[in-house]
N, C-alpha and C positions, 0 to 999 in steps of 0.2 A: 507664477505670474498670472495664471488663469484667474485666480481670485481677484487680483488687482484689476484686470481688464473687465471682469464681470461688473465691478462697481463703477468703473469708468464708463461702461456702456449705459448704466442707469442715468448718467449725467451727460450723455453724448452731445446733446445740443449745446449746452453751456461750455463743455470742453472743446467742441469743434469751433465755437465762437472765439474762445481764447486762442486756439491754434491759428485761426484765420487772421486775427488781429496781429499775432506774433509774426505770421508769415508776411503780412503787409509791411510791418516794421522792419523785417530783415531785408525785404526787397528795397526799401528806402535806404537802408544802410549800405547795401551793395552798390547802389547807384551813385553814392557820393564820390568814390575814387574816379569813376568814369567821367563825372561832371568836372572834377578837378583837372583830369588829364585834358579834356576838351578845352577848358579855359586856358591852360598853360600853353597848349600846342596850337590852338586855333584862334581863340578870342583875343588873348593878350597881344600876339603878333600883329593882329589886324589894326590895333591902335584905336578902335572905336570904343569910346567911353560908354556909350549907351549899351552896347553888347556886353561889356564887362559888368555893368550894373545889373543888367537883366539876368545874366548867368550867375552872377554872384548872389543875387536875391533868390534865384532858384535853388542854389546850393544851400543857402541859409534856411529857406522854407523846408527843404528836404531834410535837413538836420533836425529842425524842430519837429517835423512830422515823425521822423524815426524815433526820437526820444519819447514823444507823446504816446505813440502806438505801443512802444515797449512798456511804458509805465502802466497803461491800461491793461495790456495783455498780462503783465505780471500780477496785477491786482486781481484780475479774473482767475488766474491760475491758483493764487493763494486761496481765494474763496472756495473754488471747486475742490482743491485738495483737502481743505479743512472739512468741507461737507462730506466728502468721501470717507475720510478717516473717522468722522463722527459716526456715520452709519455703520462702519466696520466695527468700531468699538462697541456701539450699541448692540449690534447683532452678537458680538462675542460675549458681552455681558449677559444678554438674554440666554445665549446657549449655555453659559456657565450655570445659570439658574436651573437648567433642566438636565444637567449631567447627573447620572445616577452615582451611587456611592463608589463603585469600582472605577468608573471613568474619572471621577474627581480625584480619587486616590492615585490613579496611574499618572494623571497629568501633573498633579501637585499644585498647591496653592501658590508658592513662589513663582512657578513657571507661568501660571495663569496671569499673575500680576504683571510680570515682565512682558508677556505677549500683549496685554491690554495697554501697556505704557510704551516701552521702548520699541517694541516690534511695530505697533500701530504708527508710531512716529516715523520710523524708517519708511513705511509704506507711504505715509503722507508726504515725506520729502521727495520720494520718487514721483508720485503723481503730480506734484507741483512742477518738478523738472520736466516731466513728460509733456507738459503744455507750454513750457517756455524754452528751457535749454535744449530739449530734444528737438525743437523746431529750429531754433536759432543756430545751434552748432552745425547740423548738417547743411543748413542753408548757406552759412558762411563758407563751409568747406566746399560743397558742390558748386554753389553760386560763384564763389571766388575763382574756382578752377575754370568754369565756363567763361567768365568775364576775361580771365587772362588768356584763354585760348582764342577768344574773339579778337583780343587786342594784338597778341603775338603768339602764334602757335609754338614756335621754337623755344621761347623762354618758358612757356607753360609746360613743356615736356619735362623740364627739370623737376617741377612739382609732381607731375604725374608719376614719374619714376620713383619718387619717394613714398607714394601712397601704400604700395604693398608692404613696405617695411613697417610703416605706422600701423597698418591693420594687423599684421602678425604680432606686433608688440602688445596691442590692446587685447587680442584674442587670448594669447598665452597667459597673460597676467590675470585677466578677468576669470578665466577658467579655474585659476587657483583661488581667487578671491571669495567666491560663493561658499565653499566648504569652510574656509577660514572664518568668515563672518558668522556662519552657523555655529561654529565652536564658541565664538565670543558670546553669542546669545545664551548658549548653554551655561557658560561660566557665570553669566549675569544672573541666571536662575539661582545658582548656588549663593551668590552674594546677597540676593534679595531674601533668600530663605534664612540665612544667618542673621541678617539685619532684622527681619521680622521676628525671629525667635528672641533676639536680645531686647528689642523694643517691647515686645509683649511680656517677656519674663525678666524685665530689668530689676524688679524687686528681689527676685530669687538670686540673680547674679550678684547684686549688692550684698544681700544677706549672707551669701557664702564667700564673699570677698574674692570673686572670680573675675573681676574686671580685666586684670592683666591676661588671664587665660583666654577670655572672649576676644580681647583685642588682638591676641596672637592668631586666634582662629579666623577672625575676620580678615586680618592682614594677609594670611595665607591665601584665602579665597580671593581677596581683592587683588593680590599680586598675580595670581593665576589668570584672572580675567584681564588685568592690565597687560600682562605679557602676550596673551592671545590677541588683544586689541592692537597692541603695538606691532606684532608680527603681521596681522592682517593689514593694518594701515601702512606699514612699511612696504609690503608687497604692492598694494594698490597705489602707493605714491611713486613707484618706479616708472610707470609709463610717461609721466610728465617730463622729467629730466631727459629720458632717453629720446622721446619724440622731439623735444626742444632741441636736443643736440643735432639730430639729423636734419631738422628743419632749418637750423642756423647754417649748417653746411650748405643746404640748398639755397638759402638766402645769399650766402657769400658768392656762390656760383652765379646766381642771377645778377648780382651787382657787377661782378667781374665781366661776365659775358655780355650783359646789357650795355655796360660802358663801352666795351669794344665795338658793339654794333652801332651805338650812337656816333662814335668817332668815324665809323665807316659810312655813316649817313643812311643806315638801313632803317633805323627807328628814330623817333623824336624823344627829347628828354622827358616830356610829360608821361610817356609810356613807362619809363623806368620808375618815376615817382608813383604812378598809379599801381605798378606792379608791386612795389614795396608795401603800399597800403593794403593791396589785396593779399599779399603774402602774410601780412600781419593778421588780416581777417581769417585767412586759412589756418594760421597758427592758433588763433583763438578758437576756431571751430574744432580743431583736433584736440586741443586741451579741454574744450567743453565736452567732447566725446569721452575723454578719460574720466572726467567728473561724473558723467552719466553712468558709465560702466561701474564706477566705484559705488555710486548710490544704488545702481541696479543690483550689485552683488549683495548689499545689505538688505535691500527691499525683497529680493528673491528669497533669501534665507528667512527673513521675518514673515513673508507671506506664506511660506511653507509651514512655519510653526503655527500661524493663525489658522490656516486651512486644516491642519491636522486636528484642531479642536472643533472647528465648524463642521467638519466632515464626519464627526463621531455620530453614531446612531442615536437618534433622539428617543431615548427609552422612557423619559419622564412624561412627555406630553402625548406620546402615541400609545393607545391602549395595547396591552399585552395580548398574546394569543389566548383565546378562550380555552379554559381547561376542562370545562364540563364537570368539575368536581364540586360536590356539595356535601356538607355535613349536617348534623342535626341542628335545626333552627333554634333549639332550646339553648344551645351553646352560643354565647356572645362572641367568645374568642376560643379558637382551638389550634393548638400546635400538635401536629401528628408526625412523630418521628423526624424531627427537623434537624439537619446538620448543615454546617456552614463554615467556610474559612475565608479570611480576608485575602484580597489580592488574586482571587480566582478569576481568570480571564476566559471569557466565552469565545473570543477570537484572537488571533495573533495580531500583534501590532503591525502597522504599516512599515515599509522600508525606512521611511523618514523617522518614525518613532524608535525603530530598532537602533538607528544610528545615534539619535539625539538623547534618548531617555533611558538607555539600557542600564547605565550605572545607577541612576536614580531608582528605577524599578527594582533592581537587584537589592539595593540598600534598603528599600522600603518593605519589600515583600519576601526577600530571600529566594531560595530555589523552589523547585516545583513540589518538594516534599514538605511544605509548610504545615504546621500544626493546625488542627481544626479549632475554630473559636467556639463552636457548639457541636455536640455529638449526640444524636438520637434523643432530642428533647421533645417530650410530650406532656401536655396539660390542657385542661379546659376551664373556662370561666363562664358562668351564666350571667345574664344581664343583672346588674346591680350588685354583683358579688365583688369581693376584694381579694387581691393576690399580692402577697409580699414576696419579693425576690431578694435573697441575701447570699453573700459569698465574698471571698477575698478579692482583692484587686486583680483584674485580668481573668476572672472566672467566667465571663460571658454575659454579665447582667445587662449591660447597655446594648450588646449585640442583639438581644431579644427585642429591644425597642426598635433598633435599626431594621430588623427583618419584619416586624409587625407593621411598621409604617411604610414598608416597601422601599426603603432607601437602597436595599440590596435584595437580590433574589436568592432564596434558599437553594443550596445545592441538592439537598435531598429532603423529602417530606413535603407536607402540605400545611399551609397556614390559612385559616378561615376566619372571617368576621361575619357574624350574622348568617352562618351556614354557607357563605360564599367564599370561594378561593380568592385571596387578595389579588392574584394576578388577573382576575376577571374584572376588577374594579378599575375605573379611571382613577389615576393616582390622586388627583386633587379631590375627587369625590370621597375616596377612602380617607384621606388625611383630614378632611373637614369633620370627621367623626371624633377626632382626637383633640384633647387639650394636653399639651406636653411641656414638662419642664426638663430640659436636658441637663446633663452633668456640666457641660460648659456652655451655658446660655449667654445671651447678650443683652445688655442695656444699651439702647441707642441714644445719641445726643439729641434728646427731645424732652418734652414734658413727661411726667409720670403718667398722665392720662393717655397721651399718645403712645407711650410704651406699652400700656396695657391694651388699649384699643387696637393698635397696629393697623390702622386704616380699614378695620372691619365694620365700621359704622355701628358699633354696638350700642345698646340702650344704656344711658348713663346710670340707670338704676342697677342694671346687671354689673356694671363696672364697680359701683360703690359697694354692692353686696360682695363681690369678689374680693375687694380690698379688705373688708371686714373678716371674711372667712379665712383670708390668708394671714390674719393677725397683723395687718399693716395699718389698720384704721387709726390707732393711737399715734403712730408715727406720722401719718399724713396730716392728722389734725394738729400736730405740733408745728407744722410748717405754715408760715404766713401765707404762702401761695397755694397750699394744699396740693391737689393733684396737678396744678399748673406749675409746680416746681420743676425747673429744668435740670435734667441729669446731664453731667459731663460725658465726654467720650468714654465708653465702656463703664459708665456709672462710677467714675473715679471719686465723685463726691458722695457716694453711698457706701455704707458698710457692707460686709459680706452678708449679714443677716437681712439687712434692708433690701439688698438686691434679690436674695432668694425669695423673700415675701412678694416682691414685685413680679417675679417669674411665676409664682403660684397664682397670683391674682390674674395675670395675663392668661394662664391656662384655664382658670375657672370662669372668666368673664364671658366666654363663648358658650357656656352651658354645654360642654361636650358630652357625647355618649360614653366616651372612654377617656379617663383621666390617667395620665402616666406621670409619675413623680420620680425622676431618676436622681437619687441622692440630693433631694431638694431641701433637706433640713439639716445638712451637715454643719451649717454655721449658726443654727438656732439652739437655744438652750432646751433642756428636756421639757420644761413647763410649756414653753411656747410651741414646741413641736407637738406635744400632746394636745394642746388646745386647738391647734390648726387641724390636726387629724380628726378631732371630735367634731369641729365645725363642718368640715367637708362631708363627713359621714351623715351628719344630721340634715344639712341643707341640700345635699345632692344624693338622695337615697337611691335614685334610679341610674346613677352614673357608675359604670364599672371602673373600679380603681385598681391600678397596678402601681405598687410602691416599691421602688428599688432603694435599698438602704444598707448602710454598714451597721446600724444599731439594731439589735434585737428588739429593743423597746418600740421601735417605729413600726415593726411588722408583726409583733406577737399577737395582736388582736385581729389580724386579717383572717378571712374565711379559710384561706389556705396559704401555705408558705412553700416556695420553691427554693431549695438550697443547692447552689452550684459550686463546683470546684473543677478548674481546668476544663470548662465547657461542658461538663457532665452533670447530670442530676444525681446528687447523692442523698437527697431527701425531699419528700413532698407530702404535705399534709397539714394538720392543725398544729398549733404550738405545743399542746400537751403530748401529741403523738410523736413529734420530732424530739422532744426532750427524752422520750423513752427509746426511740428507734434510730436517732441520728446522732452519733457521737460528736461530730464536728459542730453541729448546731448546739448541742448541750454544752460543749466546752466554751463556745463563744458566749452563750448565755451566762454561764457561771462567771466568766472573766468580766464581761461587761456589767452585768447586774450586780456582781459583788463589788466592783469598782464604784458603781453608782450609789450603792448603799453606804459604802465606806466614805464616799465623798460628801 
């Protein structure tokens, strides 16, 4: 809840204004039964029409004022709540942009999505109620009790004696509600994950005729979430009927005892009518409190989940501790005995994370004895040189890119760029040196030009040259709109080869010092792949090139080739040397090149 109130504090003037207006509206509402009682017991018996009209008009004006103030207050509360949730979502999104690799992996994409959507909505609902219902409900409860005590203390004792029962009911049920709603949000994370997997991989699901299997898998997760939601909602729905039951008993006693006292001449009939109205207000106040605590339970669970992300150490935008490590400035890139494993945690998770994400973390990363993704990797690249990296799936090729661009910290060893340890760089400064095509890259719903430029304000000439070097010029010229052609979401209206050429163009357009192509030509034919590599080498001679590929033909002309298997270097050198000294490389070459010749 600390998170919620920190945001409320930023808007305290507007929130306070909404609370004051709501307070005035509640005071107007509380005065109506008192005016009614006075009219019935004092004004009407007097028989003076003028007094009846005056007090009747006063009651009418008070009713209008009460409704108007409540409408204004509710409108202000809605606006304030939306502004608060907007800022919270914005901060959460910005925080997500600066999570490092381990933090992102530990939290999980589905969980981040649900925190930014359903969790932020729960917080928004509570902040709205905080300014409206949280004012009106206590006012009706406490104000109603005070007014009844002023009118007749003996009758008010009936209500006062019921309050401890009501408070105990709310306390015990709410204390169970918060952990139950936390569990609901965890189940929602699983539903979002399965939904995202199926939407993203729908073609794979259809191609393998696994629709029924995925429906069953989603149904299982959806059922688990629904059961948890029903259980939580059922528990939180219990206070209403229980409180209503006890209040109705109290109301019956008030009517019985009040009628007796009217017959005895101790009180007037108007008092009973006013009491019934105040009793109804008190009932609404108590029911409002149960609604508040239900929303509070959801908001508290959601705020904890959001805070667990916002409180993560900001490793991306904050410079690392200086290492004072330098290597030869002749080497553009140097890996010196580097080892790494995914899921390595530098610190233990918080209590909240242990409770909420333990299963997810265990499923994603396994136990503490997980296998290393890279083991004792060493190589150097001079400026303008080229390095090819080849190896089977899961051998650690992309992990080298992740470490070089400092998405993750190496567990052992040193990585240097221009003789400087990468942990000594500001991460944005470091990454501006790179032009990168990732294995799973993204085309955004925008024009081809904007996809390549990506708000970098690049020179149009550089973009056009990059398009030509990426062998995309002929395709772009075939389009009526040219580079103004708009791509659909995830580039659905582009072929695999067209997308890969756009990725390469994007990487080249910034004239990077280091160009990384991670399996960027898998959808291209051999001729186009060869032409693209030739253009890159000719037109970017000073750019250091790292090419990760499955094809030997893509890397065989590199200055050096790194052969990986199970995260270990099993071969390093030129193509001719590897054919002699590395059996795995030679076998791959003979299989692939033999197939290429035969085809």
